[in-house]
N, C-alpha and C positions, 0 to 999 in steps of 0.2 A: 459601253450600252449605254445610249441614252435616258436619263429619266424620262418618266411618265406620269403627270398627275392629272388625277382625276377628281372632278368637282362635282361638289352640289346633286350628287345623286345618294339613293335611298339603298342602303347597303343589305343584301340579304344574304347572310352567311350563316347555315344553320348548325354549321361546326362549330361554331364558333359563339353560339348563340346572341347573334346580333341581326335586327332589323330594326334600323333607324340611319339617320341623314349622318354621313360620314364622308372624309374626302381620303382619298389615297393617295400614297407615294409611291412609284414601283421605281426598283433603281437595282441595275444590273442583272435584270432578271428575276428578283427576289421583291418580294412586299415589303418596302422598307417603314412605311409608317401610315397607321389609322389613325385620323384623329377627328374630334369634333368639326363640323363648320367653321371657318375661319384660322384655325390654327397652321394649316398649312398654305394659306393663300398668298407670302410673302415668298415662297420657295422656287426659285427659276427653275424651270424644265423646259427639256426639246419641245416636248409635245405637250397640251395640257386639253384634258376633254372636259368641257361642260356636260355634264352628264342630267342635267334637271330635269325633269318628270321620267328620267329613268329607274331602271333597277340596275344595281353593278353589282354582281353574283361570282362566283368560282367558277371559272368556265367551263362548259359541258363538258362531259365523258362519255363516250359512246362504247359498249365494252361488246360489239356487233356490228363490226362492218366488212365488206367486200372492196377491194381496191383491185383486184384482178392484174396485179402487177407481181410476177412475172408471167407472161404469157396469153394475155389477152387484155392487151391495150389499148385494142379497137374501142373497145367498151368503156375502159376507166383505166387513170395510171394514177400511182400513187399521188404525184404532183395534182392535178384534175380533183383526184376524190379528197385530199385534204381540203385542197381548196373551196369543197362545195364544203368541207365541215366547216373550215373557217366562217364561211358564210350564213351558217346556220347554227353558228357561236359554241363551236365545239372545239377544245383546246386539244383534248387527245384521244385517240380514237385508238381500238385495239383490233388488230386486220385479220381475218378467220386465212385459214390454210389453203382451202379449194382454190389455189390457183395453178400454172399451168409451165413446170410440176408443182405438184403440192407439195406445201412447206413443212418439210419431214425431217431437214438435216440443220445441222450447226451453220453450213456454210450457206444454206438457203434462207435460216433464217438472218444472217449477217448480214447477207446482201440485200435481202428488205430494206432494215433498220438503217442500212449506212445512208448518212446525208448525203449521196451522191443522187440518191431516187427522186429527191427536190422536196418532200414533205412538207407542209408549209404548215402543220400543228406539228403535237409529241405523238409520234409513231412508236407502239407497242405491238405485239405481234402473240398470238395462241397458235403456236406450230401444231400439227396433227397428233391426235392423239397415238394413233398405230399409224405405219407405215402403208403409204400412199394412201391413207383414210381407206384400206379397205378390210380393217375391223380385227385384222389377225394379227400382228405381230405388233407389240407397244414400243413408239419411236421411242428414242433414248432421251428419256424424261431430265436426267442428272444434268446430260451435257448440255441439252436444250434451257434448261434451267438458269444455268451460268452462263449461257449466253444472250440472254436477256425475255426467257420465254415468261410470261404472266400468267401462263394457265394453259389447259391442253384441251383440242375438241378437234373430233371429226366434221364441224359443221357442214351441213348439204347429207351427210350421212349419218344415224344413229351408230354407237357402238352397240349392237344389236346382242352380241352371246355374251352371258353372265360372266362367266370366267374371265373373259378379256375386261370386262366394264369392271369389275373387280379390281383386277391388278391396276386396272389405271387407277381406280382410287385413292389404292392403295398407297402406290407409288405416288402420285402426286403430295397426298397427304403427310406422307415424310420431307417433302420440297415446301409444303405450306401453301402451296396454287390451288387453285380450283378445278374440277374438271368440267366444261361446260357441255352441256347433253343437248343435241338436236334430238328430240324425244319423237322419235316416229318410228313404229313397229311397219316397217316395210315390207314384213310379209302378208301384211293385211292392204297395204296401199299399190299394191302392183298395177299400172294400169289405170290408175287414179289422177284426175287433174283440178278438183275443187271438191270442196265439201260436200259430204251425202248428207241429201236433202231434198226435199222440194225444188230448188231451182235446179241443180243436177238432175232430176227427175225431166223436168219439163224440157233442158238442154238435151235429152240422153247423151251424159256424160258420167263415168264411173268417178264415184265419190269418196271421197276419205273418210271414215267413221271417227265418231270420239274417241272410241277405243283403241284406236292405231296409235295416238297420243298419248292418254290417260296410261295405257300400259307400259310402257317404258318407264314414265315415270314413278310409275308403283314400284315397277321393278328396281329402279336405282334407289328410292328410301329404303325397299327392304334391303338393298344392300347395304348402306349406310348402315343401318341397325345391326346387320352382322358383323359389319367390319369393328365397329365401335365395340362391340361386345366379345370378338374371337382376339382382336389384333389390337387393343387398348388405344388407337390412333382416334380422331375424330377428321375424317375425310369431310372436304368442303364439294357439294354439288351443285353446280348452276344449270338451272333449267332455261336453256335459250325460248326465245318467243312463245311463250304458253299463251295458247288460242282457246281453250275448251275449260268450260265451267267444272267439271270431273276433274282436270290436271291442278286448276289451280285451289282447288278443295283438298286433294291431295297435299300439296305442299302446304297449306294451311297447317294441315293438321299435324304435318311431319316439324314443321316449324314448334305447334304447340307442345312436340314431345320433345322437343331440345334440339332435334338433329342437327345439322351443318346443311341448309338449305337455302338456298338464293336462286330468284328467279328475274327475269325481266319479260317486259310487257312491249310491242311495237304499236306505233300510233295510228296504224292502218286498223289492228285488230282490237283497238277501242274507240274507234271512230266508224268502221264502215262492217258492215254485213255479207254475205253472200250475193246479196240480193245487185252489190254493185257489178256484179260477172256479165248483168244486164242482158245482152244477147252476143253471148261468145267476147267480151271485151278482155284481151290479155293482159293489159292494163291492171285489172284485178287479180290476175293471176300469180301467185304464191305459195309457199310451203313455211309452215303450215299455212292450209288454207284462210281465206274469210269464212267465218263460220256463220252461227245463225244468231240474234239479238240476245236470247239470253248468254249466249258465251260473251257477247262485247258487252252486256252487263255486267256480266263477274268478271270480266277483265278490268272494269272501271271501279268495280269495288274492293276487286285486290288491290289495286292501287290506292286507292282512297282508305283502303284499314290497314296497311301497311304489308300484307303478304305478300304483294310486288316488290322488289328493291329499287328495281330501275327500270328506267323508258329506253331502252333500244331500238335503232335504227332498222339492223337486217338490211342497209344498206345496198342493194344489189343489180347495178347497173347491168343494161342488157342494149346492145345496141338493134336500133329502131326496124333492120331486116329481120334480126331475130324474131321481136315480138308480132312483125307483119307476117303472121303464116297461121295454120288453125289453128284452135284452143289447143288442141289435146296436144299439139307440136312443140309449140312457143315454151321457151322456158319459163321456169318460175323467177319472182323476186322484183322487186319495185327498188326506185331509187326513195331516201327519204332523208338524207340528212339538213338538207335544207327548209322540211315542211314538219319538221319535228316539234318545235318549239310553236311554230304558229297553230298545230294542232291539241297540240297538250293544252295549251292557254284558252282555245275555245272551246275544246268538248268537257277538259276537266275543272279547268279554272271559272271560267264564265257560265259552262253548262251545268258543274259540278258541285262547284264553290271551293275546290282544293285551293288550301293558300297558296302564294308565292313561295312560302318558305318550304312548302310539301313537295314545289314543282321543283324548288333547286333542290330539294334531296332527293330526288329520284334522277336528275339529271346530271349533277356535280358529285355530293357527297356520295351518296350511298353506291355509285357504279366506283368511286375509287378506291370505297371498304371492298367490292366485291374481286378486284384484283390488286388490292393491297398495293397502291400509288403513294409511296410518300411523299411529303409535302404539295398534294394536289387532293381537290376537292374543298377546299378551305383559303380562306384568306389572311390566317396568321401573320404576325411579321414574322419574316424569313422562310415564309413559302414560296413555292413557284410564284410568280406571276403568271399567272393565268386566270383570264378576266373576261366575262362577257357582259356589257351593257347594253340593256335592251328596253325598247319601250311597251309596255306591257300591254297597253290602250288600244294602240293602233290596230284598226282594221283594213285588211288590205287581200288581193288578190292572187295565188301564187303561178306565174306563169311558165312554163316548164323549160320555156323557149329561152329566159333568161337566169338558166341552171350555169352553175361554173362545173359542174359535172359534163363528162362524154357524152353519157345518155340522158335519155328524156321519158325515160319507161315509168311513168306513174300515173296512179287513178286519180292525182289530185291538181291535176293541169287545171287552172279555172277557179280552183276551189276557194275558200275563204278562210281565213288564216286570221289568226287575232296576235298582236305582238311583233314587234320587227327588232331586229338585231342591228344597233348601232354600230358596237364594235365590238372586235373581238380580240383578245390579245392574249400571246402566249409566250411565255417566258420574257416579259418585259417587252418583246416586239409585236407593234399593231399589225396584224395580218388579213385583216377587213375591216372595213370603215362602210357606213352606208349613211 
């Protein structure tokens, strides 16, 4: 494998306490040297990147993406989805199990992770917590963990029954991995297609209440407390795409209590409100739905104060013909891998004063911790050579037609972005350059 030399950049690596000018040498897929400017200037390398004016950081990690393969490759494939990830600065992604068929078996997991699928970046997966994601019978956690599972989830659906969720948390705790929960009490959301509130009332649509999300988060936190007391275990609950102030506050209180809870926020939930639905714009339809301004502000606050651990895209590609139908019939979800950094820098860094170090924590360091990825999320010598080089000051406009994804379902087509990915390097290979 060829050496890559990155010179003249500002290294932001919170995991190792570095925010300063540093040069990097990547060799054999690992970080080989980190030096002050000048020390590495005479090293011969196959590729030399001039990172002047740019941030050099550990590659981003997305703990929540939908790659649609197997079964729905007309929307996305592992190859195209991970190409979009590389364009967004991501070097690792965790694929969700709601493929066709559902990824709930060792054979399915091994097929997905096989190099023959053509993943451009490092691919990990969370298989289904229950067989077929039906919420009844747990999948074989032990066998799936041995085959490479980094956690378990029925994402797209909640694990609704108390006894099943309790068993999932216990089994996952014994294996040292999280249960990642789609927090939605579907007993309260039947027939709902957006947030409950004035916009839904104006459009004549049934709305999902705040309670539908918060009730599951609060139930799961109660289960953690009960399991710790009764079993002496320390289960890890990861709450996906938090969207309501009430759920965020429940997570904040659980963390203060010392329970092992982590959570993610999607860029669309800290950027938009349900007003973006406008007149039935299906590109603003997702689950959980866009909420009201008070909830959006609560997501920003959670990211700023450390309650939220990660930014995750919930990248959910759909074909044009699926979104171009009545609002209530259109599927939930938007693409997000290529707009995550631009929105984070625009809304949180420029808009709220979030430091670049905190941005990197949310997109690299913390997601690596959530799913316990050894040697990723930081750039210490010997770690995997997963690097993103981005210009934090470039204003640009996202055009969905230029996306690497197969799908174009995004409310951010034509939206202003801040910060541009210049290079993405995965295990020492340059997988994207701009």
